[in-house]
C-alpha positions as a Python dict, from the first residue, in 0.01 Angstrom:
ca = {
    (1, 'M'): (0, 0, 0),
    (2, 'D'): (-135, -198, -286),
    (3, 'C'): (-527, -213, -256),
    (4, 'G'): (-578, -467, -527),
    (5, 'M'): (-667, -812, -432),
    (6, 'A'): (-443, -844, -130),
    (7, 'G'): (-608, -943, 175),
    (8, 'L'): (-922, -1091, 3),
    (9, 'G'): (-1040, -1431, 119),
    (10, 'A'): (-1286, -1667, -34),
    (11, 'G'): (-1565, -1501, -224),
    (12, 'G'): (-1380, -1174, -228),
    (13, 'R'): (-1436, -1096, 140),
    (14, 'S'): (-1193, -852, 292),
    (15, 'R'): (-949, -958, 548),
    (16, 'P'): (-839, -624, 685),
    (17, 'S'): (-649, -747, 990),
    (18, 'L'): (-429, -948, 761),
    (19, 'V'): (-363, -650, 518),
    (20, 'L'): (-316, -412, 810),
    (21, 'H'): (-59, -666, 966),
    (22, 'A'): (121, -684, 640),
    (23, 'Y'): (129, -314, 605),
    (24, 'L'): (262, -253, 960),
    (25, 'A'): (506, -526, 932),
    (26, 'R'): (687, -403, 620),
    (27, 'P'): (1058, -348, 656),
    (28, 'G'): (1138, -20, 815),
    (29, 'F'): (795, 90, 910),
    (30, 'L'): (872, 126, 1279),
    (31, 'T'): (1238, 265, 1237),
    (32, 'L'): (1146, 613, 1112),
    (33, 'P'): (1290, 883, 1314),
    (34, 'E'): (968, 1046, 1413),
    (35, 'L'): (850, 709, 1566),
    (36, 'K'): (1192, 630, 1741),
    (37, 'N'): (1042, 717, 2095),
    (38, 'R'): (683, 631, 2042),
    (39, 'V'): (469, 313, 2097),
    (40, 'A'): (405, 140, 1782),
    (41, 'P'): (82, 285, 1607),
    (42, 'Y'): (-113, -49, 1659),
    (43, 'L'): (-31, -64, 2030),
    (44, 'M'): (-269, 162, 2264),
    (45, 'G'): (-169, 48, 2597),
    (46, 'H'): (-361, 327, 2767),
    (47, 'T'): (-678, 193, 2618),
    (48, 'S'): (-641, -125, 2846),
    (49, 'T'): (-816, 61, 3146),
    (50, 'D'): (-1128, 102, 2923),
    (51, 'E'): (-1087, -233, 2749),
    (52, 'K'): (-1424, -362, 2866),
    (53, 'K'): (-1602, -54, 2746),
    (54, 'L'): (-1426, -33, 2403),
    (55, 'L'): (-1471, -404, 2333),
    (56, 'G'): (-1849, -358, 2436),
    (57, 'R'): (-1877, -97, 2168),
    (58, 'V'): (-1707, -298, 1911),
    (59, 'R'): (-1918, -606, 1995),
    (60, 'R'): (-2242, -393, 1953),
    (61, 'L'): (-2090, -268, 1615),
    (62, 'K'): (-2053, -627, 1508),
    (63, 'G'): (-2414, -710, 1602),
    (64, 'Q'): (-2532, -396, 1409),
    (65, 'L'): (-2326, -501, 1100),
    (66, 'E'): (-2476, -859, 1127),
    (67, 'A'): (-2823, -703, 1130),
    (68, 'I'): (-2740, -522, 807),
    (69, 'E'): (-2643, -849, 662),
    (70, 'R'): (-2946, -1031, 758),
    (71, 'A'): (-3169, -740, 637),
    (72, 'L'): (-2990, -749, 294),
    (73, 'E'): (-3032, -1134, 289),
    (74, 'N'): (-3392, -1119, 364),
    (75, 'K'): (-3443, -833, 100),
    (76, 'A'): (-3558, -584, 360),
    (77, 'P'): (-3705, -247, 254),
    (78, 'C'): (-3445, 20, 163),
    (79, 'G'): (-3549, 258, 449),
    (80, 'E'): (-3494, -21, 707),
    (81, 'I'): (-3139, -92, 569),
    (82, 'L'): (-3047, 279, 551),
    (83, 'N'): (-3157, 306, 919),
    (84, 'L'): (-2946, 33, 1021),
    (85, 'V'): (-2649, 179, 827),
    (86, 'A'): (-2702, 519, 987),
    (87, 'S'): (-2701, 351, 1339),
    (88, 'V'): (-2353, 178, 1259),
    (89, 'R'): (-2221, 510, 1127),
    (90, 'G'): (-2321, 684, 1455),
    (91, 'A'): (-2180, 388, 1657),
    (92, 'V'): (-1840, 415, 1469),
    (93, 'N'): (-1844, 795, 1508),
    (94, 'G'): (-1892, 752, 1891),
    (95, 'L'): (-1604, 490, 1915),
    (96, 'T'): (-1373, 713, 1714),
    (97, 'V'): (-1457, 1009, 1937),
    (98, 'E'): (-1358, 803, 2240),
    (99, 'L'): (-1045, 665, 2093),
    (100, 'I'): (-944, 1034, 1987),
    (101, 'E'): (-1019, 1174, 2311),
    (102, 'D'): (-807, 896, 2493),
    (103, 'H'): (-528, 973, 2256),
    (104, 'I'): (-539, 1340, 2321),
    (105, 'R'): (-534, 1304, 2691),
    (106, 'E'): (-275, 1035, 2702),
    (107, 'H'): (-14, 1160, 2427),
    (108, 'V'): (-100, 1532, 2381),
    (109, 'S'): (-230, 1694, 2704),
    (110, 'N'): (-479, 1615, 2961),
    (111, 'P'): (-670, 1939, 3037),
    (112, 'E'): (-759, 1829, 3393),
    (113, 'T'): (-391, 1757, 3486),
    (114, 'D'): (-169, 1959, 3257),
    (115, 'T'): (1, 2246, 3456),
    (116, 'D'): (60, 2445, 3138),
    (117, 'E'): (-261, 2640, 3135),
    (118, 'E'): (-225, 2736, 2766),
    (119, 'R'): (-157, 2379, 2663),
    (120, 'A'): (-441, 2255, 2886),
    (121, 'Q'): (-693, 2505, 2733),
    (122, 'G'): (-576, 2405, 2374),
    (123, 'A'): (-648, 2045, 2456),
    (124, 'A'): (-990, 2118, 2607),
    (125, 'D'): (-1080, 2321, 2295),
    (126, 'L'): (-958, 2045, 2080),
    (127, 'L'): (-1162, 1785, 2261),
    (128, 'Q'): (-1468, 2005, 2230),
    (129, 'V'): (-1403, 2016, 1843),
    (130, 'V'): (-1381, 1647, 1828),
    (131, 'R'): (-1693, 1595, 2005),
    (132, 'T'): (-1885, 1851, 1808),
    (133, 'Y'): (-1771, 1732, 1461),
    (134, 'L'): (-1771, 1355, 1513),
    (135, 'K'): (-2087, 1295, 1716),
}
């Protein structure tokens, strides 16, 4: 994908949703053999059960990013801005962990319900590694 000026709006601001949409909509993207029996990568139907919780996380992230923007506009001290950025990073990691865990449970193996003990244990180990390294 060309990462030049594509997707940039007025003032050079990024419009990632348009860039992502263009990337995913390119010819042949969803016809690859390995994707034949899979849901398109931008559709996560299983997250609809936790949609309110996920959207709440995203809205909090949006508020944190707006706080960084205000701090920069008001020329806040560097330490304050760095603390705000660190909080955003932690929130993004938390969201990432939740999405990865949901994906593993839905598409790989759910350790609580999988009847194959070896696969269930492998999934449980993987979930623990994700929690350990991303939180």
